[in-house]
LUMMARZA-675135 format. One line per 10 residues: number of its first residue (from 1); for each residue x, y, z of N, C-alpha, C, O. Coordinates in Angstrom, 3 decimals. Example, Ala and Ser with C-alpha at 12.3 -4.5 7.8 and 13.67 -1.06 7.14 Angstrom:
BEGIN
1 = 13.190 -5.690 7.800 12.300 -4.500 7.800 13.200 -3.300 7.800 14.236 -3.319 8.465; 12.850 -2.250 7.080 13.670 -1.060 7.140 12.900 0.030 7.870 13.409 1.138 8.039 .
END
This chain:
BEGIN
1 = 29.086 -30.965 30.149 27.895 -31.573 29.827 27.103 -32.444 30.826 26.007 -32.984 30.676; 27.983 -32.442 31.937 27.327 -33.160 33.192 26.007 -32.574 33.625 25.171 -33.323 34.131; 25.746 -31.224 33.456 24.602 -30.609 33.880 23.390 -31.125 32.963 22.260 -31.298 33.419; 23.691 -31.319 31.819 22.663 -31.767 30.821 22.274 -33.167 31.097 21.089 -33.498 31.047; 23.248 -34.033 31.396 22.987 -35.408 31.656 22.134 -35.512 32.921 21.055 -36.105 32.911; 22.589 -34.981 33.903 21.916 -34.902 35.166 20.463 -34.489 35.037 19.523 -35.065 35.584; 20.382 -33.344 34.192 18.900 -32.954 34.077 18.070 -33.877 33.337 16.877 -33.953 33.633; 18.575 -34.619 32.370 17.767 -35.500 31.527 17.522 -36.777 32.378 16.475 -37.421 32.311; 18.492 -37.070 33.125 18.491 -38.265 33.974 17.212 -38.188 35.062 16.609 -39.173 35.488; 16.957 -36.886 35.387 15.884 -36.534 36.376 14.606 -36.316 35.561 13.615 -35.984 36.211 .
11 = 14.481 -36.452 34.256 13.357 -36.409 33.578 12.953 -34.936 33.086 11.828 -34.653 32.673; 14.002 -34.054 33.185 13.808 -32.694 32.653 13.906 -32.527 31.274 14.802 -33.172 30.729; 13.093 -31.707 30.467 13.180 -31.379 29.164 14.224 -30.452 28.887 13.958 -29.286 29.177; 15.315 -30.673 28.411 16.621 -29.837 28.126 16.633 -29.229 26.765 16.421 -29.982 25.814; 16.843 -28.017 26.559 17.219 -27.341 25.400 18.368 -26.596 25.537 18.412 -25.779 26.457; 19.423 -26.740 24.704 20.616 -26.075 24.708 20.779 -24.947 23.681 20.803 -25.233 22.483; 20.890 -23.708 24.087 20.927 -22.641 23.116 22.532 -22.075 22.965 23.210 -21.702 23.923; 22.922 -22.094 21.731 24.296 -21.641 21.463 24.398 -20.252 20.886 23.644 -20.018 19.941; 25.201 -19.294 21.292 25.273 -18.116 20.618 26.704 -17.704 20.654 27.535 -18.475 21.133; 27.087 -16.411 20.128 28.436 -16.080 20.110 29.417 -17.037 19.522 29.099 -17.591 18.470 .
21 = 30.569 -17.301 20.068 31.510 -18.331 19.663 31.086 -19.654 19.876 31.612 -20.550 19.216; 30.119 -19.935 20.787 29.595 -21.277 21.141 28.929 -21.972 19.804 28.886 -23.198 19.703; 28.459 -21.171 18.875 27.866 -21.795 17.672 28.871 -22.763 16.952 28.552 -23.815 16.397; 30.141 -22.240 17.051 31.115 -23.179 16.384 31.281 -24.530 16.932 31.848 -25.409 16.282; 30.765 -24.742 18.206 30.797 -26.079 18.705 29.898 -26.954 18.049 30.127 -28.162 18.119; 28.829 -26.509 17.371 27.879 -27.108 16.710 28.180 -27.528 15.373 27.441 -28.267 14.722; 29.343 -27.025 14.935 30.044 -27.582 13.688 31.226 -28.514 13.846 31.468 -29.417 13.045; 32.018 -28.226 15.022 33.213 -28.750 15.454 33.278 -30.027 16.144 34.214 -30.822 16.060; 32.101 -30.186 16.911 32.074 -31.355 17.859 30.856 -32.236 17.674 29.938 -32.121 18.486; 30.764 -33.083 16.707 29.675 -34.019 16.422 29.199 -34.805 17.571 28.022 -35.161 17.632 .
31 = 30.167 -35.129 18.599 29.817 -35.872 19.779 28.796 -35.328 20.569 28.216 -36.036 21.393; 28.486 -34.040 20.395 27.423 -33.278 21.183 26.156 -33.914 20.870 25.282 -33.979 21.734; 25.965 -34.442 19.571 24.686 -35.114 19.262 24.426 -36.318 20.191 23.268 -36.720 20.303; 25.352 -36.873 20.812 25.169 -38.026 21.818 24.228 -37.634 23.008 23.566 -38.452 23.647; 24.252 -36.242 23.235 23.353 -35.871 24.376 22.026 -36.062 24.178 21.298 -36.204 25.160; 21.549 -36.092 22.987 20.210 -36.356 22.632 19.155 -35.323 23.200 18.083 -35.699 23.673; 19.510 -34.073 23.127 18.514 -32.998 23.585 18.578 -31.979 22.437 19.490 -32.030 21.612; 17.631 -31.078 22.388 17.328 -30.155 21.455 18.521 -29.142 21.617 18.831 -28.680 22.715; 19.196 -28.819 20.395 20.280 -27.880 20.444 19.979 -26.813 19.445 19.785 -27.118 18.268; 19.932 -25.592 19.853 19.608 -24.484 19.062 20.795 -23.513 18.907 21.603 -23.330 19.817 .
41 = 20.864 -22.856 17.626 22.060 -22.090 17.518 21.375 -20.691 17.016 20.391 -20.652 16.277; 22.051 -19.563 17.531 21.547 -18.262 17.212 21.796 -18.061 15.649 22.917 -18.164 15.153; 20.734 -17.788 14.978 20.919 -17.614 13.406 21.700 -16.405 13.164 22.478 -16.429 12.211; 21.615 -15.362 13.870 22.319 -14.142 13.510 23.762 -14.345 13.771 24.573 -13.871 12.976; 24.188 -15.053 14.885 25.546 -15.283 15.143 26.147 -16.294 13.990 27.266 -16.134 13.503; 25.328 -17.263 13.654 25.740 -18.276 12.549 26.010 -17.517 11.265 27.004 -17.759 10.581; 25.062 -16.547 10.929 25.370 -15.784 9.682 26.682 -15.053 9.774 27.466 -15.040 8.825; 26.937 -14.408 10.985 28.219 -13.653 11.048 29.389 -14.620 10.976 30.442 -14.214 10.486; 29.303 -15.723 11.372 30.348 -16.647 11.313 30.318 -17.636 10.022 31.010 -18.649 9.920; 29.498 -17.214 9.165 29.345 -17.971 7.809 29.001 -19.463 8.081 29.495 -20.333 7.363 .
51 = 28.162 -19.775 9.106 27.727 -21.092 9.294 26.314 -21.220 8.721 25.429 -20.424 9.036; 26.124 -22.205 7.899 24.781 -22.448 7.391 24.319 -23.668 8.101 25.063 -24.502 8.617; 22.853 -23.699 8.076 22.195 -24.781 8.759 22.593 -26.148 8.465 22.551 -27.018 9.335; 22.966 -26.369 7.310 23.520 -27.830 6.704 24.847 -28.076 7.424 25.219 -29.243 7.552; 25.580 -27.091 7.897 26.841 -27.182 8.680 26.787 -27.743 10.020 27.751 -28.307 10.537; 25.608 -27.581 10.605 25.405 -27.933 11.936 25.281 -29.505 12.221 24.877 -30.236 11.317; 25.596 -29.981 13.364 25.629 -31.334 13.656 24.256 -31.974 13.632 23.289 -31.223 13.508; 24.070 -33.263 13.734 22.805 -33.797 13.697 22.063 -33.246 15.126 22.661 -33.104 16.193; 20.950 -33.031 14.949 20.095 -32.577 16.107 20.128 -31.123 16.418 19.382 -30.628 17.262; 21.012 -30.431 15.721 20.995 -28.907 15.960 20.267 -28.234 14.856 20.221 -28.712 13.722 .
61 = 19.685 -27.091 15.206 19.109 -26.234 14.186 19.161 -24.816 14.503 19.302 -24.526 15.691; 19.075 -23.918 13.676 19.211 -22.328 13.817 17.768 -21.905 14.303 16.751 -22.450 13.873; 17.767 -20.915 15.210 16.621 -20.224 15.598 16.875 -18.817 15.979 18.025 -18.391 16.085; 15.760 -18.037 16.203 15.861 -16.689 16.534 15.695 -16.359 17.868 15.159 -17.129 18.664; 16.160 -15.160 18.193 15.959 -14.773 19.668 14.539 -14.670 20.044 14.220 -14.830 21.222; 13.675 -14.419 19.155 12.129 -14.357 19.509 11.767 -15.689 19.967 11.106 -15.784 21.001; 12.151 -16.825 19.266 11.673 -18.259 19.583 12.354 -18.435 21.116 11.646 -18.863 22.027; 13.555 -18.135 21.317 14.343 -18.349 22.555 13.489 -17.733 23.796 13.305 -18.400 24.814; 13.011 -16.489 23.650 12.365 -15.663 24.523 11.018 -16.420 24.744 10.707 -16.675 25.907; 10.235 -16.779 23.781 9.040 -17.593 23.973 9.234 -18.909 24.717 8.433 -19.297 25.566 .
71 = 10.369 -19.603 24.352 10.582 -20.818 25.088 11.027 -20.616 26.568 10.712 -21.436 27.431; 11.801 -19.454 26.856 12.067 -19.219 28.254 10.758 -18.940 29.068 10.587 -19.401 30.197; 9.861 -18.165 28.426 8.542 -17.838 29.168 7.801 -19.171 29.524 7.125 -19.237 30.551; 7.930 -20.222 28.681 7.304 -21.547 28.888 7.746 -22.425 29.842 7.009 -23.258 30.370; 9.121 -22.261 30.138 9.921 -23.282 30.858 9.926 -22.763 32.503 9.807 -21.597 32.879; 10.079 -23.851 33.276 10.130 -23.488 34.732 11.528 -23.000 35.125 11.695 -22.359 36.162; 12.485 -23.290 34.330 13.967 -22.934 34.816 14.633 -22.515 33.527 14.314 -23.082 32.482; 15.568 -21.525 33.539 16.587 -21.300 32.533 17.944 -21.016 33.108 18.151 -20.244 34.045; 18.828 -21.695 32.476 20.254 -21.670 32.900 21.062 -21.110 31.900 21.077 -21.625 30.783; 21.819 -19.998 32.192 22.860 -19.646 31.156 24.098 -19.959 31.648 24.355 -19.823 32.845 .
81 = 24.947 -20.393 30.791 26.433 -20.807 31.130 27.331 -19.834 30.132 26.916 -19.444 29.041; 28.528 -19.533 30.642 29.435 -18.807 29.732 29.642 -17.396 30.110 30.377 -16.677 29.434 .
END
C-alpha cells in the first residue's frame, strides 16, 4: 500500500479496484479503510464469492466494469497490480 500513500501524499486522486480473489481483502482486512481512498469491488466477482455490499469494509463499494472503463478514460494514469 506504499504506492497508494505515496500517490496521495503527492496530491493524486487514488481509486483502488479489487477483482478476482482480491475482493476478499475488502471483507477480511478492515485496516484498508485507513488508506482513506475510494475502494471499488467488482460486483460480478463479489456475487460469485457470495459477498454482499454490506459485507465490505467502510469506504468500499461494489461497481461494474462499465464504471471502471469510464473512470479509466477520465484519469491521467491507470496502474494494475496483481
